[in-house]
C-alpha positions as CSV (number, residue, x, y, z in Angstrom):
1,M,10.0,-104.0,-34.8
2,E,7.0,-102.6,-36.8
3,N,6.0,-99.1,-36.2
4,I,2.8,-97.0,-36.6
5,H,2.6,-93.6,-37.8
6,I,0.3,-91.2,-36.7
7,I,-0.2,-87.6,-38.4
8,V,-1.5,-85.0,-35.7
9,Q,-3.0,-81.9,-37.4
10,K,-4.7,-78.9,-36.1
11,E,-5.7,-75.5,-37.5
12,S,-3.1,-73.6,-35.5
13,D,0.5,-74.2,-34.5
14,V,1.3,-77.6,-33.3
15,N,4.6,-76.9,-31.7
16,P,3.0,-76.4,-28.1
17,L,1.8,-79.9,-28.4
18,K,5.2,-81.6,-28.8
19,P,5.9,-81.7,-25.0
20,L,2.5,-83.1,-24.3
21,I,2.7,-85.8,-27.0
22,E,6.3,-87.0,-26.0
23,G,5.0,-87.2,-22.4
24,S,2.0,-89.4,-23.6
25,F,3.7,-91.9,-25.9
26,E,7.0,-93.9,-26.0
27,T,7.9,-92.3,-29.4
28,T,10.6,-93.4,-31.6
29,E,10.4,-90.3,-33.7
30,L,8.3,-86.9,-33.3
31,S,8.8,-84.6,-36.4
32,T,7.2,-81.5,-37.8
33,I,5.8,-82.0,-41.4
34,N,4.6,-78.1,-41.4
35,A,3.4,-75.4,-38.9
36,S,0.1,-77.3,-38.3
37,T,1.1,-81.0,-38.6
38,L,3.3,-83.4,-36.8
39,L,4.3,-86.9,-37.5
40,L,4.5,-89.3,-34.6
41,T,6.3,-92.6,-35.0
42,M,5.9,-95.2,-32.2
43,P,6.5,-98.9,-32.0
44,L,3.5,-101.4,-32.6
45,D,4.0,-104.4,-30.5
46,V,0.6,-106.1,-31.1
47,E,-0.4,-107.2,-34.4
48,G,-4.0,-106.5,-35.2
49,Y,-4.3,-103.4,-33.1
50,D,-7.3,-101.1,-33.0
51,F,-6.3,-97.4,-32.7
52,E,-9.3,-96.7,-30.5
53,D,-7.5,-98.9,-27.9
54,I,-4.4,-96.7,-27.9
55,Y,-6.4,-93.5,-28.5
56,P,-4.4,-90.8,-26.5
57,L,-6.2,-89.7,-23.4
58,W,-4.7,-86.2,-23.8
59,L,-6.9,-85.5,-26.7
60,N,-10.0,-85.5,-24.5
61,D,-8.5,-82.8,-22.4
62,I,-7.8,-80.6,-25.2
63,E,-10.6,-78.3,-26.5
64,E,-9.2,-77.8,-29.9
65,S,-10.2,-79.9,-32.9
66,F,-7.7,-82.4,-34.1
67,K,-7.4,-84.5,-37.2
68,L,-5.4,-87.9,-36.8
69,L,-4.2,-90.0,-39.4
70,V,-3.2,-93.6,-38.6
71,L,-0.8,-95.2,-41.1
72,P,0.7,-98.5,-41.5
73,N,4.6,-99.0,-41.3
74,N,5.0,-99.0,-44.9
75,A,2.6,-96.0,-46.0
76,F,5.5,-93.7,-47.1
77,D,6.4,-96.4,-49.6
78,I,3.4,-95.0,-51.7
79,I,2.8,-91.5,-50.5
80,D,4.7,-88.8,-48.8
81,S,3.8,-87.1,-45.6
82,E,3.4,-83.7,-47.1
83,T,0.8,-84.9,-49.6
84,L,-1.0,-86.7,-46.8
85,S,-0.9,-83.4,-44.7
86,N,-2.3,-81.5,-47.7
87,L,-5.1,-84.1,-48.1
88,L,-6.0,-83.7,-44.4
89,V,-6.4,-80.0,-44.5
90,E,-9.6,-80.2,-46.3
91,L,-11.3,-82.9,-44.2
92,P,-13.3,-82.4,-41.0
93,P,-11.6,-83.4,-37.5
94,K,-11.7,-86.9,-36.6
95,V,-9.5,-90.1,-36.7
96,Y,-8.9,-91.2,-40.2
97,Y,-7.2,-94.5,-41.3
98,F,-4.8,-94.8,-44.4
99,T,-7.4,-96.3,-46.8
100,E,-9.9,-93.6,-46.0
101,I,-7.5,-90.8,-47.0
102,L,-6.2,-92.9,-50.0
103,L,-9.9,-93.3,-51.3
104,H,-10.5,-89.7,-50.8
105,A,-7.3,-88.9,-52.9
106,V,-8.3,-91.3,-55.6
107,Q,-11.7,-90.1,-55.9
108,H,-11.2,-86.3,-55.6
109,H,-7.5,-85.4,-56.6
110,P,-6.4,-86.6,-60.2
111,D,-2.9,-85.6,-59.7
112,V,-2.6,-87.7,-56.4
113,K,-4.3,-90.5,-58.1
114,Q,-1.9,-90.6,-61.0
115,K,1.2,-90.5,-58.5
116,L,-0.5,-93.3,-56.6
117,S,-1.0,-95.4,-59.7
118,K,2.5,-94.9,-60.9
119,K,4.0,-95.7,-57.4
120,I,1.8,-98.8,-56.6
121,S,2.6,-100.0,-60.3
122,T,6.1,-100.3,-59.6
123,L,5.6,-102.1,-56.3
124,L,3.2,-104.7,-57.7
125,S,3.9,-107.1,-60.6
126,P,1.3,-107.4,-63.5
127,T,0.3,-110.7,-62.1
128,L,-0.7,-109.0,-58.8
129,V,-2.6,-106.3,-60.7
130,T,-4.6,-108.8,-62.6
131,T,-5.2,-110.6,-59.3
132,L,-6.8,-107.3,-57.7
133,L,-9.0,-106.7,-60.7
134,K,-10.2,-110.3,-60.9
135,L,-11.1,-110.1,-57.1
136,A,-13.1,-106.9,-57.6
137,E,-14.7,-108.2,-61.0
138,N,-15.9,-111.1,-58.8
139,D,-17.4,-109.1,-55.9
140,M,-14.5,-110.0,-53.6
141,N,-15.3,-113.6,-53.7
142,M,-11.8,-115.4,-53.4
143,S,-12.9,-118.7,-54.5
144,I,-14.7,-117.5,-57.7
145,A,-11.8,-115.1,-58.6
146,A,-9.2,-118.0,-58.0
147,K,-11.1,-120.2,-60.2
148,R,-11.2,-117.5,-63.1
149,L,-7.5,-117.0,-62.6
150,Y,-6.8,-120.8,-62.7
151,I,-5.1,-120.9,-59.4
152,H,-5.8,-122.4,-56.0
153,R,-7.7,-120.4,-53.5
154,N,-4.7,-120.5,-51.1
155,T,-2.5,-119.0,-53.8
156,M,-5.3,-116.2,-54.1
157,M,-5.0,-115.6,-50.5
158,Y,-1.1,-115.4,-50.7
159,R,-1.3,-112.9,-53.3
160,T,-3.6,-110.7,-51.5
161,D,-1.3,-111.0,-48.4
162,Q,1.6,-109.9,-50.5
163,I,-0.2,-106.9,-52.0
164,E,-1.1,-105.8,-48.4
165,A,2.6,-106.4,-47.4
166,L,4.0,-104.3,-50.1
167,T,1.4,-101.3,-50.1
168,G,-0.2,-101.2,-46.6
169,I,-3.6,-101.4,-48.2
170,D,-5.7,-104.5,-47.5
171,P,-7.4,-105.7,-50.7
172,K,-9.6,-108.1,-48.6
173,A,-11.4,-105.0,-47.2
174,F,-13.9,-103.2,-49.5
175,E,-12.3,-99.8,-49.2
176,G,-8.8,-101.3,-50.1
177,L,-10.1,-103.1,-53.1
178,L,-12.0,-100.2,-54.3
179,I,-8.8,-98.1,-54.2
180,F,-6.9,-100.6,-56.3
181,Y,-9.8,-100.9,-58.7
182,L,-10.0,-97.2,-59.3
183,L,-6.5,-96.9,-59.8
184,F,-6.0,-99.8,-62.3
185,K,-9.3,-100.4,-64.0
186,R,-9.1,-99.2,-67.6
């Protein structure tokens, strides 16, 4: 079964929230990253979810400001929870998605960008990196990028699906492809 990870952060101690969160979700795991940050892991039953559909009602009842980061199942294959928590600290309260926080990291944190580039490079073959760059160079047009790579469009789709499965970043979405472009363009 696939899981979704949610990082919950607030300016003060999050420990008093644990019982409230545990009572609101069927969690498989609730752990503390640091004094102001919790990691909630829960099963994802429906593919293609929209987090707003499962947005916890209890947040509406609490007056404090929260930062939530929604992560795909394989997010921790490319970045650790402590780094994500540190990145969230400097952002305003709202719900963030994985690609938003990665794009912020790549644009504003050279050290995190370097780590991400190294980690993602180990997950993706040179062929997949070339596929990403060609897709970006051709304005996200799959057909033209496939022609320029001398492959069938279905092969191009298969490769982009592979990339998303390996990294949790969708290269068919603008933010996702921009992350890869900023990481790999020389």
